[in-house]
C-alpha positions, 0 to 999 in steps of 0.5 A: 753375929750375936744371938739373942734369946727367943722362943717361938711356937712349934713349927708346923712342918710347912717349911720342910714340905716346901723345901722338898719342892724347891728347885732351880727356876721354881720361883713359885715353890721358893715363894711358898717356902718364904711364906712358910718360913715367915709363919714358922720357927727355925733352930739356929746353930750357935757356933759360940756360947749358949742361947740367951747369953750375951756372947752367943754367936750364930754359925756362918758360912759363905756361898758365892761370896755371900754370908749365911747363918746356918739353921735347921728346920726341926728337932729331927733335922737337928738330930740328923745334922749331928750338931753338938753345940748349942742352938736357939729357937727363933721365929722366921720373922725374928731371925729375918729382921736380925740378919738382913740389916748386916746383909746376912742370909739364912741357910736351911738344913746345910747337912741335908742331901744336896746341901739345903737351901739358902735364903739371901738377905734380900728375901729375909728383908721381904720376910721382915717387911712383909712378903706381899709389900715387897717384890719377889726376887731375884729382880731383873732391873734395867732402864725403862723400856717404855716411852712416856715422855709426858709423864716424866715431864709432868713429874719433873715439873711437879718435882721442881715445885716440891722443895723436898725433892733433890732428884728423881731416877727411874728403872724398869723392874721385872720381879721373879713373880708378878707383873713388871713395873716402873719404879721412880726413885725419890732422893729427898733433902728432908724425910720428915712427915710434911716433906713426905706428904708433899712428895706423895701429893706430887706423885698423885698429881703426876699419875694422870699422865701414866698410861692405863694399866702401867704399874708405878711404884716409888723407891726411897733412895735413902733406903740402903737395903732396897735393891731397886734403889741400889741399882738406881744409885749405881746405874741410873742418871737422874731425869730430874736433878735440882742441884744440876749434877750430871754424872753418867751412870756407872755400868752395873749388873742388870740381874739384881743385888744380893742374890747368887748369880743364876746358873 
């Protein structure tokens, strides 16, 4: 992993305050940590090179088969870590955007008692894209548990009249925090603006058949970083398929992608 030169404002210590509250099952405290990280900066540990140089590389570590770049959360923690190579100051949002496309997470204070806290790449994606825009993980994803054939029939009918749509899939998503919702996966031939507008209209025309109070979200199947789309591609058979391909769903995890398995 290469490192670029960034300077950010002084961290307010919020990340370290939140770190003290994170514990297994405390998703509210973990979510508060993510918000603090998005507003703060971290000291990235450089394994090779110097900050701002083209050959600078972050350190790396592997936990439960997932890769993480180690960092510390303050100058005091940097001193406590004993790190004797170079480091780089980066805002939480910047490092999140740099790491998640390569499916790397961020590990905070690995030198601390207990080993620190890891932020999986899917949560870095949420920091980079907006924590309030993307559901809080780990996500429990499964086949929908509600029976609404009228909605699926109307949606398939409208999709048939929308040439940009190749296929539609569905999943039931239970975030770590917040209400569960129905996700509709959109597989499109064309992702240009006119096609996207036509698909948005298709969804709007179909929402009248959704029971009151049922949240519905859409997922772009061409987004290779979306955990719901990843699950749908692996496990969900299309309920509308213009090309007529009938491929049985492959067995897959129902807990979610990109997170260490809970203990």
